[in-house]
C-alpha positions as CSV (number, residue, x, y, z in Angstrom):
1,M,-3.8,-9.5,-30.3
2,K,-5.3,-7.2,-27.7
3,R,-2.9,-5.9,-25.0
4,F,-3.4,-3.8,-21.9
5,I,-1.3,-1.3,-20.0
6,G,-1.1,-1.3,-16.2
7,I,0.3,1.6,-14.3
8,D,1.4,1.4,-10.7
9,L,2.3,4.7,-9.1
10,G,4.5,3.6,-6.2
11,T,6.1,5.5,-3.3
12,S,9.5,5.8,-5.0
13,S,8.9,4.7,-8.6
14,V,6.2,4.1,-11.2
15,K,6.0,0.7,-12.8
16,V,4.3,0.1,-16.1
17,V,3.5,-3.3,-17.6
18,V,1.9,-4.5,-20.8
19,T,-0.1,-7.7,-20.6
20,D,-1.9,-9.9,-23.0
21,R,-5.7,-10.3,-22.8
22,Y,-5.4,-12.8,-19.9
23,G,-3.2,-10.6,-17.7
24,R,0.1,-12.3,-18.5
25,V,2.9,-9.8,-18.4
26,E,4.9,-9.3,-21.5
27,H,6.8,-6.0,-21.0
28,T,7.8,-3.8,-18.1
29,A,9.4,-0.4,-17.4
30,T,10.1,1.6,-14.3
31,R,11.1,5.2,-13.5
32,G,12.1,6.4,-10.1
33,Y,11.6,9.7,-8.4
34,E,12.5,11.2,-5.0
35,L,10.2,12.6,-2.4
36,S,10.8,16.1,-0.9
37,E,11.2,16.4,2.9
38,P,11.3,20.2,3.5
39,V,10.7,19.7,7.2
40,V,11.6,16.6,9.2
41,Q,8.9,14.0,9.0
42,W,7.2,15.8,6.0
43,R,7.0,13.7,2.8
44,E,5.6,15.3,-0.3
45,I,6.1,15.5,-4.0
46,D,5.1,17.7,-7.0
47,P,2.4,15.6,-8.8
48,M,3.8,16.6,-12.2
49,V,7.0,14.6,-11.3
50,W,4.7,11.5,-11.2
51,W,3.2,12.3,-14.6
52,H,6.5,12.9,-16.3
53,A,7.9,9.6,-14.9
54,T,4.8,7.8,-15.9
55,A,4.9,9.2,-19.5
56,M,8.5,8.1,-19.9
57,A,7.8,4.6,-18.6
58,T,4.7,4.1,-20.9
59,S,6.7,5.4,-23.8
60,E,9.3,2.7,-23.2
61,V,6.8,-0.2,-23.1
62,M,5.0,1.2,-26.2
63,E,8.3,0.6,-28.1
64,H,7.4,-3.1,-28.0
65,C,3.7,-2.7,-29.1
66,A,1.8,-1.6,-32.1
67,D,-0.7,1.2,-31.5
68,D,-3.7,-0.9,-32.6
69,E,-2.8,-3.6,-30.1
70,I,-3.5,-1.5,-27.0
71,A,-7.1,-1.9,-26.0
72,G,-7.1,-0.3,-22.5
73,V,-5.2,1.2,-19.6
74,G,-5.6,0.5,-15.9
75,V,-4.1,2.7,-13.1
76,T,-3.3,1.8,-9.5
77,G,-0.9,3.2,-6.9
78,Q,-0.2,4.2,-3.4
79,M,-3.3,4.7,-1.4
80,H,-4.2,7.8,0.8
81,T,-1.8,10.2,-0.8
82,V,-3.7,13.5,-1.4
83,V,-3.5,15.7,-4.5
84,P,-5.3,19.0,-4.0
85,L,-6.7,20.5,-7.2
86,N,-7.7,24.1,-7.9
87,V,-10.4,25.5,-10.1
88,D,-8.2,24.9,-13.1
89,E,-8.0,21.2,-12.1
90,M,-4.3,21.5,-11.5
91,P,-2.3,20.7,-8.3
92,E,-2.7,23.4,-5.6
93,G,0.6,22.7,-3.9
94,P,2.4,19.3,-3.5
95,A,0.8,16.0,-2.9
96,I,1.0,15.0,0.8
97,M,2.2,11.4,0.9
98,W,0.6,8.5,2.7
99,N,3.7,8.1,5.0
100,D,3.9,11.8,5.9
101,Q,4.0,12.5,9.7
102,R,3.3,16.2,9.9
103,T,-0.1,15.6,11.4
104,A,0.9,13.4,14.3
105,H,0.0,16.2,16.8
106,M,-3.5,16.4,15.3
107,V,-4.5,12.8,15.5
108,P,-5.9,12.7,19.1
109,R,-8.0,15.9,18.5
110,V,-9.3,14.6,15.1
111,R,-10.2,11.3,16.7
112,Q,-12.1,13.0,19.5
113,T,-13.9,15.2,17.0
114,L,-15.1,12.2,14.9
115,E,-16.1,10.4,18.1
116,K,-18.3,13.3,19.1
117,V,-20.3,13.2,15.8
118,G,-20.8,9.4,16.0
119,E,-18.2,8.3,13.4
120,H,-16.6,5.8,15.7
121,Y,-15.0,3.6,13.0
122,L,-13.5,6.7,11.3
123,A,-12.2,7.9,14.7
124,R,-10.3,4.5,15.1
125,I,-8.8,4.4,11.6
126,V,-7.8,8.1,11.1
127,S,-4.1,8.5,11.3
128,T,-1.2,10.4,9.9
129,G,-1.3,10.2,6.1
130,S,-5.1,9.9,6.0
131,P,-6.7,12.2,3.4
132,A,-9.1,13.6,6.1
133,I,-6.4,14.7,8.4
134,N,-4.1,16.0,5.7
135,L,-6.9,18.2,4.3
136,A,-7.7,19.4,7.9
137,W,-4.0,20.3,8.2
138,I,-4.0,22.3,5.0
139,K,-7.2,24.1,6.3
140,T,-5.5,25.0,9.6
141,E,-1.9,25.6,8.5
142,Q,-2.4,26.9,5.0
143,P,-5.8,28.6,4.8
144,V,-5.1,30.5,1.7
145,T,-4.1,27.3,-0.1
146,F,-7.2,25.6,1.2
147,S,-9.5,28.3,0.0
148,R,-8.2,27.7,-3.6
149,I,-8.9,23.9,-3.5
150,K,-11.8,22.9,-5.6
151,T,-11.5,19.2,-5.2
152,F,-8.9,16.5,-4.4
153,V,-7.9,13.2,-5.8
154,I,-5.6,10.4,-4.6
155,G,-2.3,9.6,-6.3
156,P,-3.4,7.1,-9.0
157,D,-6.5,9.2,-9.7
158,W,-4.1,12.0,-10.7
159,I,-2.6,9.8,-13.4
160,V,-6.1,9.1,-14.7
161,K,-6.7,12.8,-14.8
162,C,-3.5,13.4,-16.7
163,L,-4.4,10.7,-19.2
164,T,-8.0,11.6,-19.7
165,G,-8.9,14.9,-18.0
166,S,-11.4,13.0,-15.8
167,I,-11.6,13.6,-12.1
168,G,-12.9,11.0,-9.7
169,T,-11.9,8.2,-7.4
170,D,-12.9,4.6,-6.6
171,W,-14.5,2.8,-3.7
172,C,-11.1,1.8,-2.3
173,E,-9.7,5.3,-2.0
174,A,-13.0,6.7,-0.7
175,S,-13.5,4.1,2.0
176,T,-9.9,4.5,3.3
177,S,-10.0,8.3,3.3
178,S,-11.5,8.6,6.9
179,L,-14.3,10.6,5.2
180,F,-16.6,7.7,4.2
181,N,-19.6,6.4,6.1
182,F,-19.9,2.6,5.8
183,R,-23.4,2.4,7.0
184,Q,-24.7,4.8,4.4
185,G,-22.2,3.7,1.7
186,T,-21.3,7.2,0.7
187,W,-19.2,10.2,1.8
188,S,-19.8,11.1,5.5
189,K,-21.5,14.5,5.7
190,V,-21.0,14.8,9.5
191,A,-17.3,13.8,9.3
192,C,-16.7,16.5,6.6
193,E,-18.6,19.2,8.5
194,S,-16.8,18.4,11.8
195,L,-13.4,18.8,10.1
196,G,-14.4,21.8,8.0
197,I,-14.1,20.1,4.6
198,P,-16.8,21.1,2.1
199,L,-18.8,18.2,0.6
200,S,-18.4,19.9,-2.7
201,M,-14.6,19.1,-2.5
202,L,-15.2,15.3,-2.6
203,P,-14.8,13.5,-5.9
204,E,-17.3,11.2,-7.6
205,I,-16.9,7.5,-6.5
206,Q,-16.8,5.0,-9.4
207,S,-16.2,1.2,-9.7
208,A,-12.8,0.0,-10.6
209,S,-13.7,-1.2,-14.1
210,T,-15.7,2.0,-15.0
211,I,-14.2,3.7,-18.0
212,A,-13.2,7.1,-16.6
213,G,-12.3,8.5,-20.0
214,Y,-10.1,8.1,-23.1
215,V,-6.5,9.1,-23.7
216,S,-6.3,12.7,-24.8
217,S,-4.2,14.1,-27.6
218,A,-1.8,15.8,-25.2
219,A,-1.5,12.7,-23.0
220,G,-0.9,10.5,-26.1
221,R,1.9,12.7,-27.3
222,A,3.6,12.7,-23.9
223,S,3.1,9.0,-23.1
224,G,3.1,7.2,-26.5
225,V,-0.3,5.6,-25.6
226,P,-2.6,5.8,-28.6
227,V,-5.2,8.6,-28.4
228,G,-8.7,7.4,-27.7
229,V,-7.7,4.3,-25.8
230,P,-10.1,3.7,-22.8
231,V,-8.8,4.3,-19.3
232,V,-10.6,2.6,-16.4
233,R,-10.9,4.2,-13.0
234,G,-8.7,1.6,-11.3
235,T,-8.2,1.1,-7.6
236,G,-5.5,1.2,-4.8
237,D,-2.3,-0.7,-5.0
238,N,-3.2,-3.3,-2.3
239,P,-6.5,-4.4,-3.9
240,A,-4.7,-4.4,-7.3
241,S,-2.0,-6.7,-5.9
242,A,-4.7,-8.9,-4.3
243,I,-6.4,-9.3,-7.7
244,A,-3.1,-10.4,-9.4
245,A,-2.4,-12.8,-6.6
246,G,-5.8,-14.5,-6.8
247,C,-7.2,-13.2,-3.5
248,F,-10.7,-13.1,-5.1
249,V,-10.4,-16.5,-6.6
250,E,-9.7,-18.8,-3.7
251,N,-10.4,-16.2,-1.0
252,A,-6.8,-16.7,0.0
253,P,-5.1,-14.1,2.2
254,V,-2.3,-12.2,0.6
255,I,0.8,-10.6,2.3
256,S,2.6,-7.9,0.4
257,L,6.3,-7.5,1.3
258,G,6.7,-4.0,-0.2
259,T,7.7,-0.6,1.2
260,S,5.2,-1.4,3.9
261,G,4.1,-4.9,5.0
262,V,0.4,-5.5,4.2
263,L,-1.9,-8.3,5.0
264,I,-5.1,-8.3,3.0
265,Y,-8.1,-10.7,2.8
266,A,-11.5,-10.6,1.3
267,V,-14.9,-10.7,2.9
268,P,-18.0,-11.1,0.7
269,D,-19.9,-8.4,2.5
270,I,-19.5,-4.8,3.7
271,I,-18.0,-4.7,7.2
272,C,-16.1,-2.5,9.5
273,A,-13.3,-4.6,10.7
274,E,-12.5,-4.6,14.4
275,R,-8.8,-4.3,13.6
276,G,-7.2,-2.8,10.4
277,K,-8.9,-1.0,7.7
278,S,-11.9,-2.1,5.7
279,V,-11.2,-1.4,2.0
280,L,-14.3,-1.5,-0.2
281,F,-13.8,-2.9,-3.7
282,S,-16.2,-2.7,-6.5
283,E,-15.4,-4.5,-9.8
284,V,-18.7,-3.3,-11.4
285,P,-21.4,-1.0,-10.2
286,G,-23.6,-2.6,-7.5
287,D,-21.0,-5.2,-6.7
288,L,-19.2,-4.4,-3.4
289,L,-17.0,-6.5,-1.1
290,T,-14.6,-5.7,1.7
291,L,-10.9,-6.3,1.6
292,V,-9.6,-6.1,5.2
293,Q,-6.2,-4.5,5.2
294,L,-3.7,-4.6,8.1
295,S,-0.2,-3.2,7.8
296,I,3.1,-2.4,9.4
297,Q,4.6,0.9,8.2
298,T,8.1,-0.3,7.5
299,C,8.9,-3.5,5.7
300,G,11.0,-3.3,2.5
301,S,11.9,0.3,3.6
302,A,13.4,-1.2,6.8
303,V,15.5,-3.6,4.7
304,S,16.7,-0.8,2.4
305,W,17.5,1.4,5.4
306,L,19.7,-1.2,7.0
307,V,21.4,-2.4,3.9
308,N,21.9,0.9,2.1
309,D,22.1,3.6,4.8
310,V,23.5,1.7,7.8
311,L,25.6,-1.2,6.5
312,R,26.5,0.6,3.2
313,C,26.3,-2.8,1.4
314,T,26.3,-3.1,-2.4
315,S,24.0,-6.1,-2.3
316,Y,20.9,-7.3,-0.5
317,N,22.3,-10.8,-0.3
318,I,23.4,-12.1,3.1
319,E,27.1,-12.6,2.8
320,D,27.5,-15.2,5.6
321,A,26.4,-18.6,4.3
322,A,25.7,-19.9,7.8
323,V,23.3,-17.0,8.6
324,N,21.6,-17.7,5.3
325,D,20.7,-21.2,6.5
326,P,16.9,-21.2,7.3
327,T,17.7,-23.1,10.6
328,Y,20.2,-20.5,11.8
329,D,19.5,-19.3,15.3
330,T,20.2,-15.6,15.9
331,G,19.9,-16.1,19.6
332,R,18.5,-13.2,21.6
333,L,18.8,-10.8,18.7
334,I,15.4,-9.2,17.9
335,F,14.5,-6.4,15.5
336,Y,11.5,-4.3,16.4
337,P,10.2,-3.1,13.0
338,F,8.1,0.0,13.9
339,L,10.6,2.6,12.6
340,N,7.9,4.9,11.3
341,G,5.1,4.6,13.9
342,D,2.2,2.2,13.7
343,K,-1.4,2.5,12.5
344,T,-2.9,-1.0,13.0
345,M,-1.8,-2.7,16.2
346,Y,-1.2,0.4,18.4
347,G,-2.6,3.3,16.5
348,D,0.5,5.3,17.6
349,S,2.6,7.4,15.3
350,H,5.2,7.8,18.1
351,V,6.1,4.1,18.3
352,R,9.7,3.5,17.2
353,G,11.9,0.5,16.3
354,A,14.9,-1.1,17.9
355,F,17.5,-3.8,17.8
356,V,17.5,-5.7,21.1
357,G,20.0,-8.4,22.2
358,L,23.0,-6.9,20.4
359,S,26.5,-8.1,21.4
360,L,30.1,-7.4,20.3
361,D,29.8,-10.6,18.2
362,T,26.7,-9.5,16.2
363,S,27.5,-9.5,12.5
364,R,25.9,-7.5,9.8
365,S,24.6,-10.7,8.3
366,E,22.8,-11.4,11.6
367,L,21.4,-7.8,11.5
368,Q,20.0,-8.4,8.0
369,R,18.4,-11.7,9.1
370,A,17.0,-10.1,12.3
371,V,15.2,-7.5,10.2
372,M,13.5,-10.3,8.2
373,E,12.6,-12.1,11.4
374,G,11.3,-8.9,13.1
375,I,9.1,-7.9,10.2
376,S,7.8,-11.5,10.0
377,M,6.8,-11.3,13.7
378,G,5.1,-8.0,13.1
379,L,3.1,-9.7,10.3
380,R,2.3,-12.5,12.7
381,Q,0.6,-9.9,15.0
382,L,-1.5,-8.9,12.1
383,V,-2.5,-12.4,11.2
384,E,-3.4,-13.3,14.8
385,C,-5.9,-10.4,15.0
386,A,-7.5,-11.1,11.6
387,D,-11.1,-12.2,11.8
388,K,-10.7,-15.6,10.1
389,S,-7.0,-16.4,10.3
390,K,-7.4,-19.7,12.1
391,S,-9.2,-21.1,9.0
392,W,-6.4,-20.2,6.6
393,G,-4.5,-23.1,5.1
394,E,-2.0,-20.9,3.3
395,V,-0.9,-17.4,2.7
396,R,0.1,-16.0,-0.7
397,V,3.0,-13.6,-0.8
398,V,3.8,-10.8,-3.3
399,G,6.0,-7.7,-3.4
400,G,9.7,-7.2,-3.8
401,G,10.5,-9.1,-0.6
402,S,8.8,-12.3,-1.9
403,R,11.9,-12.8,-4.2
404,S,13.9,-13.8,-1.1
405,D,13.7,-17.6,-0.5
406,L,15.2,-17.1,3.0
407,W,12.6,-14.5,4.0
408,L,9.7,-16.7,2.9
409,R,11.1,-19.7,4.8
410,I,11.4,-17.5,7.9
411,L,7.9,-16.2,7.4
412,S,6.5,-19.7,7.0
413,S,8.0,-20.8,10.3
414,V,7.1,-17.6,12.2
415,L,3.4,-17.9,11.0
416,D,3.5,-21.7,11.2
417,T,1.7,-21.6,7.9
418,R,2.3,-22.8,4.3
419,I,3.5,-19.8,2.2
420,V,2.8,-19.7,-1.5
421,R,4.8,-17.7,-4.0
422,L,3.2,-17.4,-7.4
423,A,4.9,-17.2,-10.8
424,G,3.7,-14.7,-13.3
425,V,2.6,-12.2,-10.7
426,E,3.9,-8.7,-11.1
427,G,1.9,-7.1,-8.4
428,A,-0.3,-4.0,-8.5
429,S,0.6,-3.0,-12.1
430,Q,-0.6,-6.3,-13.4
431,G,-3.8,-6.1,-11.3
432,A,-4.4,-2.7,-12.9
433,A,-4.0,-4.1,-16.4
434,M,-6.4,-7.0,-15.5
435,I,-9.1,-4.5,-14.4
436,A,-8.7,-2.8,-17.8
437,A,-9.0,-6.1,-19.6
438,S,-12.1,-7.2,-17.6
439,S,-13.8,-3.9,-18.5
440,V,-13.0,-3.9,-22.2
441,L,-13.4,-7.6,-22.8
442,G,-16.3,-8.2,-20.4
443,M,-14.4,-10.9,-18.5
444,K,-14.6,-11.4,-14.7
445,L,-11.4,-10.8,-12.7
446,D,-11.4,-14.2,-11.1
447,M,-11.3,-15.8,-14.6
448,L,-8.3,-13.6,-15.5
449,A,-6.5,-14.3,-12.3
450,R,-6.7,-18.1,-12.8
451,R,-5.1,-17.7,-16.2
452,A,-2.5,-15.0,-15.2
453,S,-0.8,-16.7,-12.3
454,R,0.5,-20.2,-11.5
455,L,2.0,-21.9,-8.5
456,S,5.7,-21.2,-8.3
457,E,7.0,-22.5,-5.0
458,V,5.6,-23.5,-1.6
459,F,7.4,-22.9,1.6
460,V,6.4,-25.0,4.6
461,P,7.2,-24.5,8.3
462,D,10.3,-26.0,9.8
463,R,9.2,-27.6,13.1
464,K,12.4,-26.7,15.0
465,M,12.2,-23.1,13.9
466,V,8.5,-22.9,14.7
467,S,9.4,-23.7,18.3
468,L,12.3,-21.3,18.4
469,Y,10.2,-18.4,16.8
470,D,7.3,-19.0,19.2
471,K,9.6,-18.2,22.1
472,K,11.1,-15.2,20.4
473,Y,7.6,-14.0,19.5
474,G,6.7,-13.9,23.2
475,M,9.7,-11.6,23.8
476,F,8.8,-9.5,20.7
477,L,5.3,-8.8,22.1
478,Q,6.9,-7.2,25.2
479,L,8.9,-4.7,23.2
480,H,6.2,-2.2,22.7
481,D,6.0,-1.3,26.4
482,T,9.8,-1.6,27.0
483,V,11.4,0.1,24.0
484,G,8.8,1.1,21.4
485,T,7.5,4.1,23.4
486,L,10.7,4.9,25.3
487,G,11.5,8.0,23.3
488,V,8.0,9.4,23.8
489,E,8.1,8.9,27.6
490,R,11.5,10.6,27.7
491,R,10.3,13.6,25.7
492,S,7.2,13.9,27.9
493,H,9.4,13.8,31.0
494,L,11.6,16.6,29.6
495,G,8.6,18.7,28.6
496,L,9.5,18.5,24.9
497,D,6.0,17.6,23.6
């Protein structure tokens, strides 16, 4: 029996799965880690922390498998996070995370620079956390460190490097770096020159199923994965999740309720989306399609913030049975979910969140529900600006938040759309293992997806709640101008910017 390992390098933990040849998950293991925040709004981590956590998780799943059963390894993970490497191909300083905010002050200038050289699409999508702007920050603020950088990789590419010694990236990571020219289908020379980033610093771009290398002796000893097993290049976590959810099979849109909230849908062509990011995906060389990705920065992270940090609850379950009823009306209470800025709808890292409509009678259960409703309304904004959303008959949902029946019922009514939760879907780690299986076995990903997942449960809109949420959504859309930028206006008035 051939089995495959899928590794998903997440924001706060790494998840490793073992699947059978058809992508069905048999074993899982996770290891957590903490980010460093040496300065307010900075988020970084030592890349070796990732590798040690990954090695421990893979060692755990290997306890359930014979060495000769493992036929391949796939790697995925958080997109955008930059790992600078020196001439010894080791990290030159910490990895700067995708949700790092240290470059907020640079965004307007970098956008203007990219506009001047004709990279209009890159000027629109570049934001805090983008590899382009983080490299530009290192060049400006840490010139000695920058002078020692030979190349860079993105988070999951670093795990491939640790396993095999191979350096490279995939079309997904390249196309979302803000250093890639879609018209030419390659790295943008003018973007790099305008930001002072040498072209020699850019890694080779490979298709997701390309065998990047083979597990080395050192990596095998550390991780328990048999030496010589092929490791594919892999892709970013959102495309990997879309693979596992069957986005490529039925061309069905997928929403991921993870740390961030992501809407992703496939277009069988290479396009620069008018809203959101165009993520290129290549299963095999010469085969490219576009996954359009739109996101809100805080989703599961907002739920964790409220439950753990604010309410100090020991459970994520809503304690009030009445509030847990899908038809419960929270009245004027609205949660505005942009706690960490926004990249898609407003392109403004200064936007902030709020609870509006609070009263002395507001319970903590109502606050929990309001967070689910507010995030759902933020996702509705994304759906409404998607190119083909009016033709969608259903939306598939994955991620940790998809385990909540209440949240999916709310989402269905807010979107006025059928919501499908799939069984057998473990998200990005499963998608990574499926890419490895497709490479080693010569099977297409759509065939694997049909076998790996199955319909679990369908959530349909409640007509009464659709009407109620339509009215609330109208109020929600007004919050950007009334409260979302209030802090920025006040800082400007006081001369603090």
